[in-house]
C-alpha positions in Angstrom: -11.7 -21.0 -16.1 -14.3 -18.8 -17.2 -13.8 -17.2 -20.4 -16.9 -15.4 -21.1 -19.2 -13.0 -19.3 -22.2 -15.3 -18.2 -24.9 -12.6 -17.8 -25.7 -8.8 -18.0 -25.3 -6.5 -20.9 -21.9 -8.2 -22.0 -23.2 -11.7 -21.8 -21.2 -13.9 -24.1 -18.4 -11.4 -24.3 -14.8 -12.9 -23.7 -13.5 -11.5 -20.2 -10.4 -10.3 -21.8 -12.6 -7.8 -24.1 -14.9 -6.3 -21.3 -14.2 -2.6 -20.8 -12.0 -1.4 -17.8 -15.0 0.4 -16.2 -17.2 -2.8 -16.2 -14.2 -4.8 -14.9 -14.0 -2.3 -12.0 -17.6 -2.4 -11.4 -17.7 -6.1 -11.1 -14.7 -6.0 -8.8 -16.9 -3.7 -6.4 -19.6 -6.3 -6.1 -19.6 -8.2 -2.8 -21.6 -11.1 -4.0 -19.6 -12.2 -7.0 -18.8 -15.9 -6.6 -16.1 -18.0 -8.3 -15.3 -18.9 -11.1 -16.4 -15.5 -12.3 -14.8 -13.6 -9.3 -11.4 -15.3 -10.0 -11.7 -14.7 -13.7 -12.4 -10.9 -13.4 -9.8 -10.5 -10.7 -7.1 -12.3 -12.8 -8.1 -10.0 -15.9 -7.9 -7.0 -13.8 -4.4 -8.0 -12.5 -3.5 -8.8 -16.0 -4.3 -5.2 -17.0 -2.9 -3.6 -14.1 0.5 -5.7 -13.6 0.9 -7.1 -17.0 0.7 -10.6 -18.5 2.1 -13.5 -16.5 5.7 -14.2 -17.2 4.7 -17.2 -19.5 3.0 -14.5 -21.8 5.8 -11.8 -21.6 8.7 -10.9 -23.8 11.8 -11.8 -21.8 13.3 -8.3 -21.2 15.2 -7.5 -18.0 12.9 -4.6 -16.9 9.9 -6.9 -17.1 11.4 -10.1 -15.5 13.8 -8.5 -12.9 13.3 -5.9 -10.4 15.6 -2.9 -11.2 16.2 -2.2 -7.6 15.0 -4.7 -4.9 15.9 -2.4 -2.1 13.9 0.5 -3.4 11.0 -1.7 -4.2 11.1 -3.1 -0.6 10.9 0.5 0.8 8.0 1.4 -1.3 6.2 -1.9 -0.3 6.8 -1.2 3.4 5.7 2.5 2.9 2.7 1.3 1.2 1.9 -1.3 3.8 2.0 1.1 6.5 -0.1 3.6 4.7 -2.8 0.9 4.0 -2.6 -0.9 7.5 -3.3 2.3 9.1 -6.8 2.3 7.5 -7.2 -1.3 7.3 -6.3 -2.2 11.0 -9.6 -3.0 13.2 -8.2 -0.6 15.7 -8.3 2.3 13.2 -11.6 1.7 11.6 -10.8 -1.2 9.3 -11.8 -5.0 9.8 -10.0 -8.2 10.5 -10.6 -9.2 6.8 -9.1 -6.2 5.4 -6.0 -6.5 7.5 -5.6 -10.2 6.6 -6.0 -9.3 2.8 -3.6 -6.3 3.4 -0.9 -8.8 4.9 -1.5 -11.3 2.3 -0.9 -8.8 -0.6 2.2 -7.4 1.0 3.7 -11.1 1.5 2.9 -11.6 -2.3 4.5 -8.5 -3.3 7.6 -9.2 -1.2 7.8 -12.7 -3.0 7.4 -11.1 -6.3 10.3 -8.6 -5.6 12.6 -11.5 -4.4 12.0 -13.1 -7.8 9.2 -15.4 -7.1 7.1 -14.0 -9.8 3.4 -13.3 -9.9 2.2 -16.9 -10.8 
């Protein structure tokens, strides 16, 4: 796992200490390769979704969905909204639709209690 930035103005800086705008810029790059791409994505997800279960305090709100039914409705509505733009027949690409489907499957598993790991 990559722990420090290997190039650029933040060379040698731990990935957890990179500014949010720099993380977002790195995510926008199409040619970023692993292991850096994976480390940047993991850090972004940590900031957006919180620390993995192994690093979190054990509280009901953090570890359990308050309403699985409501969460499923939100996931379904979000999926329809994103799929409308990502679908190849609507101007998106096959890759965007595959990614959309994968993320929705991950979210549904998370809500069912599978966790983010």
